[in-house]
C-alpha positions in Angstrom: 76.7 -85.7 -69.1 76.1 -82.8 -71.5 75.2 -80.5 -68.6 78.4 -81.5 -66.8 80.4 -80.9 -69.9 78.9 -77.5 -70.5 79.5 -76.6 -66.8 83.2 -77.7 -67.2 83.6 -75.6 -70.4 82.0 -72.7 -68.6 84.5 -73.0 -65.8 87.4 -73.1 -68.2 86.2 -70.1 -70.1 85.7 -68.2 -66.8 89.3 -69.1 -65.7 90.6 -68.0 -69.1 88.8 -64.7 -68.8 90.1 -64.1 -65.3 93.6 -65.0 -66.4 93.4 -62.5 -69.3 92.1 -59.7 -67.0 94.8 -60.4 -64.5 97.5 -60.3 -67.2 96.1 -57.0 -68.6 96.1 -55.5 -65.1 99.6 -56.6 -64.5 100.7 -55.2 -67.9 99.1 -51.9 -67.1 100.8 -51.8 -63.7 104.1 -52.5 -65.4 103.5 -49.9 -68.0 102.6 -47.4 -65.2 105.7 -48.4 -63.3 107.9 -47.8 -66.3 106.5 -44.3 -66.5 107.2 -43.5 -62.9 110.5 -42.1 -61.5 110.9 -42.3 -57.7 113.3 -39.7 -56.2 114.6 -39.8 -52.6 116.1 -36.4 -51.7 116.5 -33.9 -48.9 113.5 -31.8 -48.1 113.0 -28.7 -50.3 116.1 -29.5 -52.3 114.8 -29.0 -55.8 112.8 -26.3 -57.5 109.3 -27.9 -57.8 108.9 -26.3 -61.2 111.7 -28.4 -62.5 109.8 -31.6 -61.5 106.8 -30.3 -63.5 109.0 -29.4 -66.4 110.6 -32.9 -66.4 107.3 -34.6 -66.3 106.0 -32.5 -69.2 109.1 -33.0 -71.4 109.5 -36.7 -70.8 106.0 -38.1 -69.9 107.3 -39.6 -66.7 105.5 -39.2 -63.4 107.7 -38.3 -60.4 107.2 -39.6 -56.9 109.2 -37.5 -54.6 110.1 -38.7 -51.1 112.3 -36.8 -48.6 114.8 -37.6 -45.8 116.4 -35.3 -43.2 119.8 -37.0 -42.7 122.2 -39.1 -44.6 121.9 -41.7 -41.9 118.1 -42.0 -42.3 118.5 -42.3 -46.1 121.2 -45.0 -45.8 119.2 -47.0 -43.2 116.1 -47.1 -45.4 118.1 -48.2 -48.5 120.0 -50.8 -46.5 116.8 -52.4 -45.3 115.9 -53.3 -48.9 112.4 -53.3 -50.4 112.8 -49.7 -51.5 112.3 -48.7 -55.1 114.2 -45.4 -55.3 115.5 -44.7 -58.8 117.5 -41.6 -57.7 118.9 -40.7 -54.3 121.0 -37.7 -53.2 123.6 -38.6 -50.5 126.6 -36.6 -49.4 130.2 -37.5 -50.2 131.1 -39.6 -47.1 127.8 -41.5 -47.4 128.6 -42.3 -51.0 131.8 -43.9 -49.9 129.9 -46.0 -47.4 127.3 -47.0 -50.0 130.0 -48.0 -52.4 131.6 -50.3 -49.8 128.2 -51.9 -49.1 127.5 -52.4 -52.8 124.3 -50.3 -52.7 125.0 -48.3 -55.8 124.6 -49.0 -59.5 127.6 -48.0 -61.7 126.8 -45.0 -63.9 127.2 -45.2 -67.7 128.5 -41.8 -68.7 127.7 -42.5 -72.3 124.0 -42.0 -71.4 124.7 -38.5 -69.9 125.8 -36.2 -72.7 125.2 -33.2 -70.4 127.9 -34.4 -68.0 130.4 -32.3 -70.1 129.0 -29.1 -68.4 130.2 -30.0 -64.9 133.3 -28.1 -63.9 136.3 -30.5 -63.9 137.3 -29.5 -60.4 134.2 -31.2 -59.1 134.8 -34.5 -60.9 137.0 -37.4 -60.0 137.1 -36.5 -56.3 138.5 -38.8 -53.6 135.1 -40.1 -52.5 134.2 -41.4 -56.0 137.1 -41.6 -58.4 136.0 -41.1 -62.0 132.5 -40.5 -60.8 131.7 -44.2 -61.3 128.7 -44.1 -59.0 127.7 -40.5 -58.6 126.9 -37.2 -60.4 127.5 -33.8 -58.8 124.3 -32.0 -57.7 125.3 -29.2 -55.2 128.3 -28.2 -53.2 128.9 -25.9 -50.3 131.0 -25.0 -47.3 130.9 -24.7 -43.6 131.5 -21.1 -42.5 130.6 -18.1 -40.4 127.4 -16.0 -40.7 127.6 -12.8 -38.8 125.4 -9.8 -38.0 127.0 -6.5 -38.9 124.9 -4.7 -36.2 126.7 -6.8 -33.5 130.2 -7.5 -34.8 132.5 -6.3 -37.7 133.8 -8.6 -40.4 137.4 -8.1 -39.3 136.6 -9.5 -35.9 135.2 -12.8 -37.2 137.2 -13.6 -40.3 139.1 -16.5 -38.8 138.0 -19.4 -36.7 140.4 -18.6 -33.8 138.6 -15.2 -33.4 135.5 -17.0 -32.2 137.2 -17.6 -28.9 137.3 -13.9 -28.2 135.6 -12.8 -24.9 133.8 -10.1 -27.0 131.6 -12.9 -28.3 130.5 -14.2 -24.9 127.0 -15.9 -25.2 126.8 -14.7 -28.8 127.5 -17.7 -31.0 125.1 -20.2 -32.5 126.8 -23.6 -33.1 125.5 -26.1 -35.7 124.4 -29.3 -33.9 126.9 -31.6 -35.7 129.8 -33.5 -34.3 132.0 -33.5 -37.4 131.4 -29.8 -38.0 132.0 -28.6 -34.5 135.1 -30.8 -34.2 136.3 -29.5 -37.6 136.4 -25.9 -36.3 138.6 -26.9 -33.4 140.8 -29.2 -35.4 141.5 -26.5 -38.1 142.5 -23.9 -35.4 145.1 -26.4 -34.3 146.2 -27.2 -37.9 144.9 -30.7 -37.8 143.0 -32.7 -40.5 139.2 -32.7 -40.2 139.5 -36.5 -40.8 142.1 -37.2 -38.1 141.7 -40.4 -36.1 144.7 -39.6 -33.8 143.5 -39.8 -30.2 145.8 -37.1 -29.0 144.7 -34.6 -31.7 141.0 -35.4 -31.1 141.4 -34.9 -27.3 143.2 -31.5 -27.9 140.4 -30.4 -30.2 137.8 -31.4 -27.7 139.6 -29.4 -25.0 139.8 -26.4 -27.4 136.1 -26.8 -28.1 135.3 -26.8 -24.4 137.0 -23.5 -24.1 134.5 -22.0 -26.5 131.5 -22.8 -24.3 131.3 -19.3 -22.7 130.7 -17.9 -26.1 128.1 -20.5 -27.2 124.5 -19.2 -26.9 123.0 -22.4 -28.3 123.8 -25.7 -30.1 121.0 -26.0 -32.6 120.1 -27.2 -36.1 117.4 -25.7 -38.4 116.2 -23.3 -35.7 119.4 -21.3 -36.3 117.9 -19.6 -39.3 115.1 -18.1 -37.3 117.3 -16.9 -34.5 119.9 -15.3 -36.8 117.2 -13.7 -38.9 115.7 -12.2 -35.8 119.1 -10.8 -34.6 119.3 -13.2 -31.6 123.1 -13.7 -31.9 126.2 -12.1 -33.5 127.6 -15.2 -35.1 126.4 -18.5 -36.4 128.6 -21.5 -37.5 126.6 -23.0 -40.3 126.5 -24.1 -44.0 126.6 -21.8 -47.0 123.1 -22.7 -48.2 121.6 -22.1 -44.8 123.4 -18.7 -44.6 122.0 -17.8 -48.1 118.5 -18.3 -46.8 119.2 -16.1 -43.7 120.8 -13.4 -45.7 117.8 -13.2 -48.0 115.6 -12.4 -45.0 118.0 -10.1 -43.0 120.3 -7.7 -44.9 122.5 -7.3 -41.8 123.7 -10.9 -42.1 126.8 -11.9 -44.1 128.6 -15.1 -44.7 132.3 -15.9 -45.0 134.6 -18.9 -45.2 137.8 -18.5 -43.2 140.8 -18.5 -45.5 142.8 -20.9 -43.3 140.3 -23.6 -44.3 137.0 -25.3 -43.6 134.9 -28.2 -44.8 133.7 -28.4 -48.3 130.8 -30.8 -48.9 129.2 -32.4 -52.0 125.8 -33.8 -52.5 125.7 -36.1 -55.5 122.9 -37.9 -57.4 123.2 -41.7 -57.4 121.2 -44.7 -58.7 120.6 -47.3 -56.0 121.0 -51.0 -56.9 117.3 -51.5 -56.2 116.2 -48.9 -58.8 113.2 -50.1 -60.8 113.4 -47.5 -63.6 117.0 -46.9 -64.7 115.9 -45.4 -68.0 113.9 -42.7 -66.2 116.8 -42.2 -63.8 119.2 -41.4 -66.7 116.7 -39.1 -68.3 116.4 -37.2 -65.0 120.2 -37.0 -64.4 120.7 -35.6 -67.9 117.8 -33.2 -67.4 119.3 -31.8 -64.2 122.8 -31.5 -65.9 121.3 -29.2 -68.5 122.9 -25.7 -67.7 119.6 -23.8 -67.7 117.9 -26.3 -65.4 121.0 -26.4 -63.1 120.9 -22.6 -63.0 117.2 -22.5 -62.2 117.7 -25.0 -59.4 120.7 -23.2 -57.9 118.8 -19.9 -57.8 115.9 -21.6 -56.1 118.0 -23.5 -53.5 120.8 -21.0 -52.8 123.7 -23.5 -52.9 126.6 -23.4 -55.3 126.2 -25.3 -58.5 129.1 -27.5 -59.9 127.7 -26.9 -63.4 130.2 -24.5 -65.0 128.0 -23.7 -68.0 125.1 -22.9 -65.7 126.9 -19.9 -64.2 126.2 -17.7 -67.2 122.5 -18.0 -66.5 122.9 -16.9 -62.9 123.1 -13.3 -61.7 126.6 -11.8 -61.5 125.8 -10.9 -57.9 125.7 -14.6 -57.1 128.6 -16.0 -59.1 130.9 -13.2 -58.1 130.1 -13.6 -54.4 133.2 -15.1 -52.9 131.4 -16.2 -49.8 129.5 -18.8 -51.9 132.0 -19.3 -54.7 135.3 -19.0 -52.8 138.5 -17.9 -54.6 141.1 -20.6 -55.5 143.3 -19.6 -52.6 140.6 -20.5 -50.1 139.4 -23.5 -52.1 143.0 -25.0 -51.7 142.5 -25.1 -47.9 139.0 -26.7 -47.9 138.8 -30.3 -46.7 136.3 -33.1 -47.6 135.0 -35.3 -44.8 136.0 -39.0 -45.2 133.8 -42.0 -44.3 135.7 -42.8 -41.0 135.5 -46.2 -39.3 132.5 -46.6 -37.0 134.9 -46.7 -34.0 136.3 -43.2 -34.9 132.8 -41.8 -35.7 131.9 -42.9 -32.2 134.8 -41.0 -30.7 133.8 -37.8 -32.6 130.2 -38.2 -31.3 131.3 -38.9 -27.7 133.6 -35.8 -27.6 130.9 -33.6 -29.1 128.4 -34.9 -26.5 130.9 -34.0 -23.8 131.1 -30.5 -25.2 127.3 -30.2 -25.2 127.1 -31.4 -21.6 129.9 -29.1 -20.6 128.0 -26.2 -22.1 125.0 -27.0 -19.8 
């Protein structure tokens, strides 16, 4: 009986020890989790030195994951099971995420550095009062051209791209909304129209551009334009900035009659595990010196007004990347259109690509 009792006591002690070890391990895991910030962002869309600086200043460890499209990011967050504390969607995707209740409301009281954002980039239509998002970068859709092949005066407006002089000399970004926007603007229509007649007219106008289209491509455009393979590229301001840094014969402009202006904002997904770290990171990136460092590394325009004084004058005075008010008045933001209408845009763009072949 004594042996049986001793055996039972031994078992209980062993169970207690195992329980204690398990609790300790779980506590350590939780402590580790509380010191980890998981960011979901576009590839190469932050200066790596800033991540190191943030880790050093706060003691948090950053896990950085990337996506290559808003749709890919949205699909992963929709599926659940993700643990991203920060994500960086574009404006129309923010609208969709709000509708689907995927975002955590942001407490502005925890972001004292929010005061440095230029008011013109706050309270925009896709997120009134910035209840769910904080500005990160902004940019435009425009024209990059090679001065060895064409003069600025011949490509300053969208309508000039239809000139026979540009036959087989234009690189078009592989994007339905952007390609259709170019045609819609030339016909004085909204880039968010859902009017079937206007869309059909824009598609017909786009088809007329096909003799001038050398290729419909995405990231490869940078390489081709840098290597003088075409006179003109229809692309984004940040992409153009990278091209220009490699080839001094390249220049970027935004047609004064209008174009698309886009915004990438930082958000906190509902499934975030470390909101304290998320707020620390948001406030860190809103610091003017950090925002300036990031803008210089990435090449896109910063919405941080105070950061501009830390950037070279050659950057902040460049109207191609910081357009004048007259041009800004004519820039349009893409809206999150109903899926039916998105399908129409995609179908018309596919027709254009097939017509090109």
